[in-house]
C-alpha positions in Angstrom: -28.2 -7.0 -15.1 -24.6 -6.4 -17.3 -22.0 -6.2 -14.0 -19.1 -6.5 -16.5 -20.6 -2.9 -17.8 -20.9 -1.7 -14.1 -17.6 -3.1 -13.0 -15.9 -0.6 -15.9 -18.3 2.7 -14.7 -17.3 1.7 -10.8 -13.5 2.0 -11.6 -14.0 5.2 -13.8 -16.0 6.8 -11.0 -13.4 5.6 -8.6 -10.6 7.3 -10.8 -12.1 10.5 -10.8 -12.5 10.3 -7.1 -9.0 9.8 -6.3 -8.3 12.4 -8.8 -10.8 15.5 -7.0 -9.1 13.7 -3.8 -5.4 14.8 -4.2 -6.3 18.0 -5.1 -8.2 18.8 -2.0 -5.3 17.1 -0.2 -3.1 19.7 -2.3 -5.7 22.6 -1.1 -5.1 21.0 3.2 -1.2 21.0 2.2 -1.3 25.1 1.1 -3.8 26.3 2.9 -2.6 25.1 6.6 -0.3 27.7 8.4 0.1 25.4 11.9 0.4 21.7 12.5 -3.2 22.0 14.2 -4.7 23.4 10.8 -2.8 20.7 8.8 -4.0 18.0 10.8 -7.6 19.9 11.3 -8.2 20.9 7.6 -11.6 20.8 5.9 -9.8 20.5 2.7 -8.2 17.6 4.2 -11.5 16.2 5.5 -12.9 16.2 2.5 -10.5 14.8 0.3 -10.7 11.7 2.8 -14.4 11.6 2.0 -14.5 11.6 -1.6 -11.2 9.2 -1.2 -13.1 6.8 0.6 -16.0 6.9 -1.8 -13.6 6.2 -4.4 -11.8 3.1 -2.7 -16.0 2.1 -1.8 -16.7 2.7 -5.8 -13.8 0.7 -6.6 -14.1 -2.2 -4.1 -17.6 -2.5 -6.0 -15.9 -2.9 -9.1 -13.9 -5.6 -8.0 -17.1 -7.5 -6.5 -19.3 -6.6 -9.7 -16.4 -7.7 -12.0 -15.7 -11.0 -9.7 -19.9 -11.6 -10.0 -19.2 -10.9 -13.8 -16.2 -13.5 -14.6 -17.2 -16.3 -11.9 -13.6 -16.0 -10.2 -11.4 -13.4 -8.3 -10.3 -10.3 -10.6 -6.6 -11.3 -9.7 -5.8 -13.6 -12.6 -4.2 -11.2 -15.7 -2.4 -7.5 -15.3 -5.6 -5.5 -15.8 -7.6 -7.3 -12.9 -4.0 -8.1 -10.4 -2.9 -3.8 -11.2 -6.3 -2.5 -10.4 -6.9 -4.5 -7.4 -3.0 -3.5 -6.6 -3.9 0.5 -6.8 -7.4 -0.5 -4.3 -5.7 -1.8 -1.8 -2.8 0.9 -1.8 -5.9 2.8 -1.2 -7.0 1.1 1.6 -4.0 0.9 3.0 -3.7 4.8 3.1 -7.2 5.5 4.5 -6.4 3.6 7.5 -3.2 5.1 8.0 -4.8 8.5 7.8 -7.4 8.2 10.3 -4.4 6.7 12.8 -1.9 10.0 11.8 -4.1 12.6 10.4 -1.3 13.9 7.1 -2.6 15.2 4.3 0.7 15.1 2.9 0.4 11.4 2.8 -2.7 11.5 0.3 -1.0 14.1 -2.0 1.6 11.8 -2.7 -0.4 8.2 -2.1 -3.1 9.2 -4.6 -1.3 10.4 -7.6 0.6 7.1 -7.5 -2.8 5.3 -7.4 -3.9 6.7 -10.2 -0.9 6.1 -12.5 -1.4 2.3 -11.6 -5.1 2.7 -12.3 -3.9 4.2 -15.7 -1.1 1.7 -16.4 -3.6 -0.9 -15.6 -6.1 0.4 -18.4 -3.6 -0.2 -21.1 -3.8 -3.9 -20.9 -7.2 -6.2 -22.1 -10.2 -5.9 -20.0 -12.0 -8.6 -21.6 -13.3 -11.2 -18.6 -11.8 -14.9 -20.3 -12.2 -17.9 -18.5 -9.1 -19.6 -16.5 -6.7 -22.1 -17.6 -6.7 -24.8 -15.9 -3.5 -23.8 -13.5 -5.6 -20.7 -12.6 -8.5 -22.4 -11.3 -7.7 -22.8 -7.7 -8.5 -21.3 -4.4 -5.0 -21.1 -3.3 -4.4 -18.9 -6.4 -6.9 -16.6 -5.2 -5.2 -16.5 -1.4 -2.1 -16.1 -2.7 -2.5 -13.1 -5.0 -4.6 -11.5 -2.9 -2.7 -11.7 0.4 0.3 -11.1 -1.6 -1.1 -7.6 -3.7 -2.3 -6.6 0.7 1.4 -6.9 1.8 2.7 -5.1 -1.3 0.1 -2.1 -1.1 1.1 -2.0 2.7 5.1 -1.9 1.8 4.2 0.9 -1.1 2.8 3.4 1.5 6.1 3.2 3.3 7.5 4.0 -0.2 4.9 6.9 -0.4 6.1 8.5 3.0 9.8 7.7 2.4 9.4 9.7 -1.0 7.9 12.7 1.5 10.8 12.3 3.9 13.3 12.8 1.4 11.4 15.6 -0.5 11.2 17.7 2.1 14.8 16.9 3.8 17.2 16.9 0.6 18.2 20.4 -0.9 17.4 20.3 -4.6 19.2 23.9 -5.3 22.2 22.1 -4.9 23.6 19.3 -7.3 24.3 16.5 -5.1 23.9 12.5 -4.9 21.0 12.6 -3.1 19.2 15.3 -5.4 20.5 12.7 -8.7 18.7 9.3 -7.5 15.7 11.5 -6.1 15.1 12.5 -9.6 15.5 9.6 -10.8 12.7 7.8 -8.9 10.7 11.2 -10.7 11.9 10.1 -14.0 10.5 6.4 -13.3 7.8 7.3 -12.2 7.0 9.7 -15.9 8.5 6.6 -17.4 5.1 4.7 -16.6 3.3 7.6 -17.8 4.8 7.2 -20.5 3.5 3.4 -21.3 0.0 5.1 -21.0 0.7 8.2 -23.3 2.0 5.6 -26.1 -0.4 3.4 -25.4 -3.2 5.5 -26.1 -1.9 6.9 -28.9 -1.2 3.6 -30.9 -4.5 2.8 -29.4 -6.3 5.6 -30.9 -4.5 5.2 -34.2 -6.0 1.7 -34.5 -2.7 -0.2 -35.3 -2.3 -3.4 -35.6 0.7 -6.0 -36.9 0.2 -9.7 -36.8 2.4 -12.2 -36.7 2.6 -15.7 -36.7 5.3 -18.0 -34.4 7.1 -20.2 -32.8 5.8 -20.3 -29.1 8.4 -21.8 -25.5 6.4 -25.3 -26.4 7.7 -25.3 -29.5 4.3 -24.9 -30.8 3.0 -22.8 -33.6 1.0 -19.4 -32.5 -0.3 -16.3 -33.7 0.3 -12.5 -32.3 -0.8 -9.3 -33.0 1.3 -6.3 -31.9 -0.6 -3.1 -30.9 3.3 -1.3 -31.3 5.4 -0.6 -33.9 7.5 -4.1 -33.9 10.8 -3.4 -32.7 11.7 -6.8 -31.7 10.3 -10.3 -33.1 9.4 -13.3 -31.9 11.1 -16.3 -31.9 10.9 -18.1 -35.4 8.3 -15.4 -36.7 6.3 -14.9 -40.0 5.2 -11.6 -40.6 0.9 -11.6 -41.8 0.3 -7.7 -42.1 2.4 -6.6 -44.8 1.9 -3.3 -44.7 3.5 -2.6 -40.9 7.6 -2.2 -40.0 9.6 -5.1 -40.1 11.1 -6.3 -36.5 14.5 -5.0 -36.1 15.6 -8.0 -33.8 14.4 -11.8 -34.0 14.3 -13.0 -29.7 14.3 -15.8 -28.3 11.7 -17.7 -27.2 12.7 -16.9 -23.5 11.9 -13.4 -24.1 8.6 -12.4 -25.1 9.3 -9.5 -27.6 6.1 -8.2 -27.8 6.3 -6.8 -24.5 9.9 -6.0 -24.9 8.3 -3.7 -27.9 6.6 -2.1 -25.9 8.5 -1.8 -23.1 11.0 0.1 -25.1 8.2 2.0 -26.8 7.1 3.3 -23.4 10.6 4.0 -22.1 11.6 5.8 -25.5 8.2 8.0 -24.9 8.8 8.6 -21.2 12.3 10.1 -21.8 10.7 12.7 -24.4 7.6 13.4 -22.0 10.4 13.8 -19.2 12.2 16.4 -21.2 9.5 18.2 -22.2 8.3 18.8 -18.5 11.8 19.7 -18.1 11.7 22.3 -20.2 8.1 23.5 -19.4 9.1 24.2 -16.0 12.6 24.4 -16.1 14.0 23.0 -12.9 13.8 19.1 -12.0 10.6 17.5 -11.6 11.2 16.4 -7.8 11.4 20.2 -7.1 8.2 20.5 -8.0 6.6 18.5 -5.8 8.7 19.8 -2.6 6.6 22.7 -1.7 3.9 20.4 -0.4 6.2 18.1 1.1 7.3 21.0 3.5 5.0 20.5 6.0 5.0 16.8 6.4 6.4 16.1 10.1 9.4 14.5 9.1 9.8 12.3 12.0 5.7 11.0 11.6 7.3 9.8 7.8 10.1 8.1 9.5 7.3 6.2 11.4 4.8 6.0 9.0 7.6 4.1 6.5 9.2 1.9 9.6 5.8 0.9 10.4 4.3 -0.2 6.9 7.5 -2.5 6.5 6.6 -3.9 10.1 2.9 -4.7 8.9 3.4 -5.5 4.6 6.8 -7.7 5.5 4.8 -10.5 7.2 1.9 -10.2 5.0 3.6 -10.6 1.9 5.4 -12.9 3.1 2.6 -15.2 3.8 1.1 -14.2 0.7 4.3 -14.0 -2.2 6.1 -17.0 -0.3 4.2 -19.9 1.4 0.5 -19.4 -0.2 2.4 -19.3 -3.4 4.5 -22.3 -2.9 1.0 -24.3 -1.9 -0.3 -23.1 -5.1 2.7 -23.4 -7.0 2.5 -27.5 -5.0 -1.0 -27.7 -6.5 -0.9 -26.4 -10.1 2.6 -27.9 -11.1 3.6 -30.5 -8.7 6.8 -28.0 -7.1 6.8 -25.9 -4.4 9.8 -23.9 -5.9 11.2 -23.9 -9.4 13.4 -20.9 -9.7 10.6 -19.3 -12.5 11.4 -15.4 -12.6 8.4 -14.6 -10.8 9.2 -16.8 -7.9 13.2 -15.5 -8.0 11.9 -12.0 -7.7 9.8 -12.6 -5.3 12.2 -13.9 -3.3 14.5 -10.8 -3.8 11.7 -8.6 -2.8 11.3 -11.0 0.6 14.6 -10.5 0.6 15.5 -6.9 0.7 12.8 -6.2 2.9 14.3 -8.6 5.5 17.4 -6.4 5.1 15.5 -3.7 5.6 14.4 -4.1 8.9 17.3 -6.2 10.4 19.4 -2.7 9.0 16.8 -0.5 11.0 16.7 -2.6 14.2 20.1 -4.0 14.7 21.8 -1.0 12.7 20.3 2.1 13.4 19.3 3.2 10.2 16.3 6.1 10.4 15.5 9.1 8.7 17.3 9.5 5.0 18.4 6.1 5.2 15.2 4.5 6.1 13.6 6.7 3.4 16.0 5.5 0.7 15.6 1.8 1.3 11.5 2.1 1.5 11.6 4.1 -2.3 14.2 1.4 -2.9 11.8 -1.4 -2.0 8.9 -0.2 -4.0 11.0 0.5 -6.9 12.2 -3.3 -7.2 8.0 -4.5 -6.5 7.1 -2.3 -9.7 10.0 -3.6 -11.2 8.9 -7.2 -10.8 5.4 -6.2 -11.8 5.7 -4.6 -15.3 9.4 -6.2 -16.3 9.4 -9.5 -14.5 5.5 -9.7 -15.6 5.6 -8.5 -19.3 9.0 -9.3 -20.9 10.8 -12.4 -19.2 9.0 -15.5 -20.1 8.1 -18.2 -17.1 5.2 -19.7 -16.0 3.6 -16.4 -14.9 3.5 -15.2 -18.3 0.0 -15.3 -18.7 -0.6 -12.6 -16.3 
């Protein structure tokens, strides 16, 4: 059996299921007139069934890709990001059965969809593991960290719903500005998907030779017009544009080029949406958050951090240190990825401190939850792709 092809098909099925589930949760929110009909909506019941089907399908993708590769599918950006989206949906399903709130699905599933779309822009080929990745502790570290991050992501979803419901978007304010900034960030990810798809369909490629961080000659292929060149680069493809700047070896110029093109595409996409709808993106979502229970969203956000934080601590710090000792003979080395994992941990530690000792509830707690997810995504996207380090193989 071709497990690789089967896994790809199962991932596609899950993507479609999450898309369909989003529409059903939207129907549950729009059609409900009372709190009881909101919780017991037939639309919501169909939505959660479809979501479970999608989750089972994505779990099947995870298992069959594992069987095809012979190792846990969390060794590169495509595999880790799809696993992260799967665990996010799994965390949502568990919380839905506890609290029965369709609004959570309406906001959580689109984020999972965007994450899968983002993952699909990376190479999907199954490749052999490098020596540093051939470790049982790597599998434990990455999967546990992803589970922790997915639970923390649910706190951000609850926080986003809380803010969308309780911020007056008809008046200019700092709160409206920052909520719209969050929406803008999400659109930037869509910009990456759009621009990557466009250049991929065009078949654009530009080949370069360069000197890597180990002072060894290497080759690289750009899939975007090269804005930044690798260290000591030599252009092989002569019929493509020349890079504007040469970057030092600490920076991955290819991914920096991708990042800049994605940001530019996201800005254009955001301006088009604003032009079409003639109002902030956050205002488009607000009607779908109006029926959510603010106190319940605050509780979900807090409990998600309460559960996700220790899981993240185990995966991203403790298990990561054990793997680092096995792979590189040191527990800690101030690698960019390690530093940002520590920053993420310190942020959520501060979140719990402010919540428990300073009484930061409601809007303050919601803002912290959303900010925490922004830090997680910065670690996933910018740190992994732009800053060169021991984790650059991801």
